[in-house]
N, C-alpha and C positions, 0 to 999 in steps of 0.2 A: 752057193753063189758068191763070187769074188767081187768085192766092191773096191774100186780105187778112186781116189780124188786127186786133183791137181789144179794148179793155177797156170794159165797160159795166156798168150796174146790172142786177140780175136781171130787173126788169120790162121794161127796154128790150130785153134779149137775148131774152126770151120773145116779145115782140111781133115782133121781127125774124125769129125762127125760125118762128113761125106763118105769117107772110106769105110767107117764102121758105125753106120747110123743105128743099127739094131742093138749096139752095145754102148751107145753114147747118151748122155744127158748133161745139160749145162744151161747156164743163163748168166746174164750180166748182173752186177751187184745191185742195181736199182730195183730189181725184182725181189730182192731179199730184204733190203734196208730202205728206210725213208727218213729224210732229215726232219728233226724235231727241235723246236725252240721252246725253252722252258725259262721262265722268269721267276725270281724270288717274289713272294706274295701273290703269285699268279696274276700279275697286273696287266699282262698282255692278252689281247684277244686275237692275235695273229695265228693263222693256221698254215701248215700243220704245227701245232703246238698245244701246250697245256693251257686250259682256261679255268677260271675260278668256278667252284661248284655253285649250283643254284641253291637258294635257301629251301630246305625241305619243309614246306609249309605244314605238313601233317605229322611232323616228327619233332621231338624235343630230345636230342641226344648230344653226345660229346664230339661227334665227327663233323668236320667242315667248319663253316662259318657260323658262330653262335651270336648273332646280333639281331635286334629288331623285336617286334611283337607279332603275335598271330592270334586272331580271334578264333577260338576253338569251336566246339560243337554248338548246336542250336540252344543248348542249355545255358550258355553264357560262359563256359570255361574258356580259358586262354592260356597259352604258353608265354611266360615272360621272356623266354629265349628259345631259339630253335636251332636245330642242327640235325644232321643225319644220324640214324641209329645203326649205320654201317660205314665202313671206311670209304673215304672220298679220295679224289685226286690229291688233296692237300696232305693226307697221311701217306699215300702210296707214291708220292713224288720221290724218285730215286736220287735226287740231288738236293732238293730243299724240303724234305719231309718235315712236317710239323709234329711228329710223334714225341718230341721233347718239350712241347708246350710253347715253342717260340715260332718265329716266321721262317724257319728253315736254316738259320745261320749256324746253329749248333751241328746240324747234320752235315752240311757242305764242308764244315771245318774239320770233320773227323773221318770222312770216308777214306777208304784205301785205294781209290781210283788213281790211275796213273795220268793219263792225258785226256783232255777234252777241250774243245773250243769254248772259251768263256770270256766274259766281259766284267770288269776291265781285265785285259790280258797283258801280263808281263812275260809269261811263259805258259805254253800249253800244258806243260807238266805240272799237275796240281801239287805235287810234292815239292816242287821248287818255288811255288807261289808263296810269297811272304805273308800275305794277308788274305787267307781264304775266306774269312768272315765278310770281306768286302765284295765278294763275287755276287753280282746281281742277275746274271743271265748265263745260261749255257746253251750251246747249239750242238746237239748230239745226233745219234742215229737210233731209230726204233725199227722193230720188225715191220715189214710191209705186210699188210693184211688184205684179204683174208689169209691167214696162215695156213699153209698146206702141211698136213701131217700124214706120214706114212708109218704105220706101226702095227704090231700085234698087240692084243689086249683082250678085254672083256666087253661084251655088248650090254645093252640095257637090261637083259635078263640074267646078267652075271655068268654068261656062257662064253666060250671062246669066240672071238669076234669073226673068225673065218667060217664058223659053223661047227656043228657037232657038239659033243659033251666033253671031249678031252682034246688037248692040244696034240697036233701032229708032231712027231719027233723032229721033223725038218723045219719047224717053225723058226728057230733061232737064226738059220742061215739061208732060208728060202724066202726072199722078200716078195716073191710072187704070191705068197700066202698072207701077206700083210694087207690090211684094209687101208685105203688111201682116200683122203678127202679134205676139204677145207674145215677148219675148226669153227664151229658155230658159237660165236660170242655175241652178246647183245649190248648195245650202247645205252648207258644210263645217263640221260641228259642232265638230271639233277646232280648226281654225284660226279659226273665227268669221268667215268671209268668204263672199261669194257668188262662185262660180267658174264659168268658162265651159267647163271640160272636165276630163278626168282627167290628172293629172300623170304624166309619164314621165321616167325618169332613165337615164343611162348609168352602169353600176356595174361593180365588179369584186369577185369573191369570191376571197379569198386564204387560203391555209392558216393563216397566222399569226393570222388573226382567228377561226378556227374549229378550234382545238385541233390545228392542223397535220395535219389529216386529210383524207381524200378527201371532197369535198363533193358528189359526184354521187349520194349515197345518198338524197337527198330531204330533206324537212322544211324547217325555217327556218334560214337562214344569215345571218351578218353580211356586209354588202357595203359597199364603199367607194364614195362618190359622186365622179364625175369631171365636170368642167364645162369649157367652152371659155372662153378669155379674150376672145372676140369673133369676129366674122366672119373666117374664115381663120386664127384663132389656134390655139394648141396646146391639147390637152385634158389637164388634169392633175387629180390628186386634191386635194380641197378640205379634207379632214379631217372631212367629214360622213360619217355612216354610217346605214344603215337595216337592218332585219331583213326579208329577202326569203323568201317561201315559194316553194321551187323545185319543188313538186309532191308529192302524197301518195305517189306510186310512184317518185319519183326521176327523174333525168334518164337519158337512154339509156345512159350508162356512167359509172362512177366515174372522176374525173379528179383527178390529183395536180397541184398547182400552181395558179396564178391563172388565172381565166377571166373575160372581160368579157361582159356581157349587158345586155339592156334590161329595166327593171322598170317596172310600171305600178301606180298606187295605185287600188284598187277596194275599196269597202266598208270604208274606213279601214284597209286592209292592203296590203302591197306584194307583188306576184306577179311571178315571172319570166315573160317572154313566150317564153322558149326552149322550154318544154315543150309548146307548143301544136301542134307539127307532127305528133306521134304517130309510130307505127311505129318502125322501127329507124333507125340513123344510120350513115353511112359516114364514116370519118375518114381524111383524108390525113395521113400522118405521115412522119417521116424517121428514119433509123437509120445507125449506123456499124458497120463490121466485118462479120464473118460471122454469119449467122443460120441456125442448124442446124434441121433437120427435127425437130419435136416440142418445140422450145425456146420458152418463154414469156419475153419480155423487155420492158423498159420502153422506149418510143419517144417521140419528141417530136411533139406535135400541131402540124400546119400549118394545117389548116382542117377544118370539119365541115359535113356536108350539111344539118344542121338549123339552120344560120345562127348558131349560137352562136359567139362570138368568143374563141378561146383566147388566153391570155397567153403571153409569151415563154418562160415556164418550165413550161407545161402539158405533162403527160405522161400516157400510158395504157399498160396492159399488154396485149400482143397475143401470141397463140399461133400459131406457124407449123406448119400441117398440110399444107403444099404440098411443099416440097423444100428442101434446103440451098441457100442463096443467099449471094452476096457473098463476101468474103475478108478477110484480115487488113488489107489496105490500102484496103478500101472505105470511103468517107466520104460522108456526106450523101446517101445513097440514099433514094429515095421508095418508099413502100408505102401500100396501101389496106387498111383493116380494117373489118369489119362488127360492129356491136354491136346485139343485139336489144333492143327496148324493155323496160326493166326487167330485162334479162338479167344485168347486172353484168359484172364483169371476170373473165377476160381476153376480148378480142375475137378474132374469127376473121380471120386474114390472107387477103385476097382475091387480091392481086397485089403484085408488088414489082419494082423496077428497080434495077439496080446501076450505079453511076457510078464 
């Protein structure tokens, strides 16, 4: 397939399209571009244009505006400052980005752009503007959406988008084999950005962030955000925090100590993915010494069947209704306990091994 492009007058384009409609495609520029107004400090609310991000009430992160106070979960926690835990319009602004820690002056002063309509305007050519740090507004063009994309690629099953398991040799030059449709982006009202999907985070719920209590009782809990330093790098706490909804009915069992889990942002709230498996949960745990028949004791959590990831200090309370096991010299023995969904503590001992 031969593809040719050209710019022409409307009358010439109309004549060409009428004569060869089957081989013609074209549109006027307003179908590709849209005017956009951007002000420094995002002080304008005019549209189409950038507006300031909304305070992320359930997040305490470094992105966006970090001012004000937020009363946290029902346990009395609160964030002394709040901001998003993902980039906002403030950081992604291509003219007045705040990635250097200021109001965007450093960015507009050093970009390599040639010309843009701006205020105050001595010359549209930015490279001829004497005081770029004094620019307070630009009026530029953005892509008109929904964006139409025609392309070859892979589908959601990581297979060729046009079907089959291998690409047809004519794929590179046969655009009839390309999939075409609008790009599905979603508007994030809080962060004032178009996003391609729901954000997920690896977080930890710790007692010291939640009144030093058991967090398995459900409701909203403060969680610490962990991020990797890069491919193969270590995962460490960043100082960011979010409020996570761990379910109306609580997790399968109350747990003392820190527990790691995954959180997803839906409907402008953070939800734990842990509570989606339902039913009861079997916990692999370890204990030391003798465990008497009828005794309820606190044991260390090793792993959980609902895929929740326990921290090194996570413990649960389990009751032994089997028989007396272990001895005074028994150390690091393994046991399995069952917790009913929403049943609470203690769990029921299923089996145990002495070492």
